N, C-alpha and C positions, 0 to 999 in steps of 0.2 A: 559531568552528569553521567550516571550509569544505571542501567536497569529501569524497568517500568514499575510504577507504583502498583502494588498487588492489593486487590480487594477480593472479598468473598461474595459469591452470588447468594442472595437470599430468596429470590423468586424468579422463576421463568415466566414471562408475561405473555408473549405471543411470537409466532414466527413471522418473518418477513419473507414472503414467497416470491423473491426476486432472484433470478440466477439459479445456479445449480447447487449452491452450498448451503442454502436454507439457514441464513443467519437469523437470530432471534433477539427480541428485546428482553433484557434482563435487569432486574434491580439488584443492588449490591449493598453491603453493610456500611458503605460510606454515604448512604442515602442518594447515591447517583443512579442514573438510568443509562444503560449502555446498549448499543447494538453489539451483540456478541458474535464473533467469528469463531467457529468451533473447530477444535483440533481433530475431531472425529469426522469432519466432512471429507468428501472424496478427493479433494484437491491436495490434501496432505499438509504437513507442517511448513513446507516451503512457502506456501501462500501467506501464512502468518508472519514469517520472516520478512518477506517482501513488503507486507503491509507496514511493518515497523520501520524498516530501513528507508523506504521511499516516503512514508508519511512524515518521518522526522526530517528527512532531507527537504521536503516541501516546506515544512515549518521554518527551517533555517534560510530558505530562499524567498521568504515573504509571501508564500502561498497559504491561504487560509485552509486549514485542515483540522478536523476534530482532535481533541486530546485523546491519548491512548492509555489504557491500563491493562494489566494482566488480571484476569478474572479466574479465581479458583472455583471450580464446580465440584461439589461434594456429593457423596451418596445421598440419594433421596430427592435430588433436584427434579427428577422426572415423575415423582410420585403422583402428582395431581394432573398430569398431562394426559389427555384422552387420545391424542393422535399417536398411533403406533410408530409412524415414521419419525416423528419428533422425539418420542421416547427413546427409540434406538439411537438417534443422534446424540441426545443428552447423555445416555449411558455410555456411549463410546467416547465421550469428551470429558470424562472425569479427570480432574487435574487442572492444569493451567491453560487458559484460553485467552483470546484477545478481545478486549472491550474497547469500543469506539464510542466516544461521548455522543449521546443521543441529542439531536438538535430539534427540539419540539417546535412544530409549526413550519419547518423547512419544507420546500417542495422541489421537485426535480427540475433541472435546467431545461429550458426550451431553446432550441437553436435560434428562434426568432427574437430572443431577448437581447437587449443592448449590453455589450461587454466592454469593460475598460481594456484598451489595447495593451497596456503593460501587464495587466493580470493575465490576459490571454497569451501574451508572449512568454511569460514565466511558466505557465502550465504546459504550453507546447514544448518549450525547451526541456523541462524536466521529463516529460513523457518520452521525448526522443532520447534523452540521456540514459534513462533506465529501461528503454525499450518497452514501454507500456503499450499494449495492443488493444486495450479495453477502455477507450473513451470515445466511442463512435456516436453517431447521431441515433443509432438504435439503443445504445446503452451509454449515456453520457457520463455517468459516475461523477456528476457535479450536482451540488445542491445550492439553492438560493435561500439564504437565511438572513433576515433583517437587511435585505437589499444587497447583500454581498454574496459572491460566489465562493463556495467551499468545495475543495477537491476531496473525493472519498474513493475507497475501493482501489487500492494500488496492487492487489495481489497478483495481477497478470503481468507484473514487471519482473525484471531480473530472471528471464527464462533460463539462463545458462545453468542455474543450480539444479534444474531437473535432470541434467546430464552428469551429475556428480556421483551417481550410485557406485560407479567403479573406480572413483578417484577424482580429485579436483582437476579440471581441464585447464588448458592454456588460455589466459585472458586475451591473447592477441586477436583471436577471431571475434570476440565480443567488441574489442576496441574499434574495429572497422565495420561492424555489422550495420548495414544501412537501415534506415527507419523511414517509413512512408507516412506522409501527412494526409494522404488521399482520403482516408476514412475517418479522420479525426473530426469531432464535433466543432472544434474551433478552427478548422482549416482556413476559413475566410480571413483569419487574422494572422496568417503565417508571416506576413511581412513585418510584424511587430517583433519577431524573434531577434532580428539583427540588432535591435535597440537595447536588448537586455542580455544578449549572449555572453559578452565579455565579462560583465559584472557578475553574472551567475557563475561562470566558470571560475572566476577568482575567489568566489565565496566558498567553493567546494574544496577546502583545504584538507590535508591529511588528518589534521586534528578533528575536523568536522566528520570525516568518514569514520574515524575511530570512535567518535562519540555516538554516532547513529547506530553503528553496529553493536556497540556496547549495550544499547537499550534492549537488544534481543535476549530473552531468557535462554540460558544454557540448554534447557530441556527441549527447546524447539530446534536446536542446532544438531540434528541427527544426521550423520554422514560417515564417510570413510575415514575421517580424521577427527581429532578432538575439537570441541567447540571453539577454543581459542584459535586453532588453525583455520577453521571455517570462517571465523570473523576476519582473519587476515586475508583469506581468499576473496571475500566480498570487497574488502578495501582494495586489493590488487586489481580486481576486475573493473571496479568503478574508476580507479586512478588511471588504468590503462586506457579506458574509453575517453577520459578527459585529456590525456596526454597524446592521444593519437591524432589523426588528421582531422577529426571531427566531421568526417564525411556524412555522419548521421544527422547533422544539423538540418532541421526542416527548412526547405526553401520552396517558393512557389514554382510549380512545374517539375520539381524533383521527385523521383520515385522513392 
């Protein structure tokens, strides 16, 4: 499997005023409705890359996460939008953006809801592995849809790529970088991680890492080296973290 399916936006519907990136609901020519993450948002293209790599990893690890597409935004998409801030964002995002399948009728996760222990353990393991710092009780980034928990918004993961402006760095530091469960919305289920950790680690093969990085469009891989080399760097960083001491594994009472 390589590349995301590409669709073309036909209508900008409405903004989702949550967080700083101002994602929006967009309709596309495949008759689908998507939450669009815009390339022109302030966080930059690295957020879109992280969304794809981590979202596709989640899917392969048995974590429910919405399907992803690449959405082409063409000239005129902002023509009927009255909000100047949204107009500016749309005009700055012409080209390829990220579409996340819209889950109609879903609602945000409440920490008081009952959670399947294995599901919680899988999400905690993945967040620790990719160093996701954005699944707190203030901003769970989990949806409940048809009674199931779906993980969304992975853009705050893989922080290491923000330091690649001067060249790709050494993966050794990321391999041993600790991760704290203290602020995680599922921290009460941290003991469930031990029951899934070995199986999940075995599932993240080199082939899987190559597949998920291959899903990222070339034009989002902007850096000091060509896209193919950046893909290889993501694989190297994620492989190093898995092959290290795994001191990042979340444990009760661990910082």
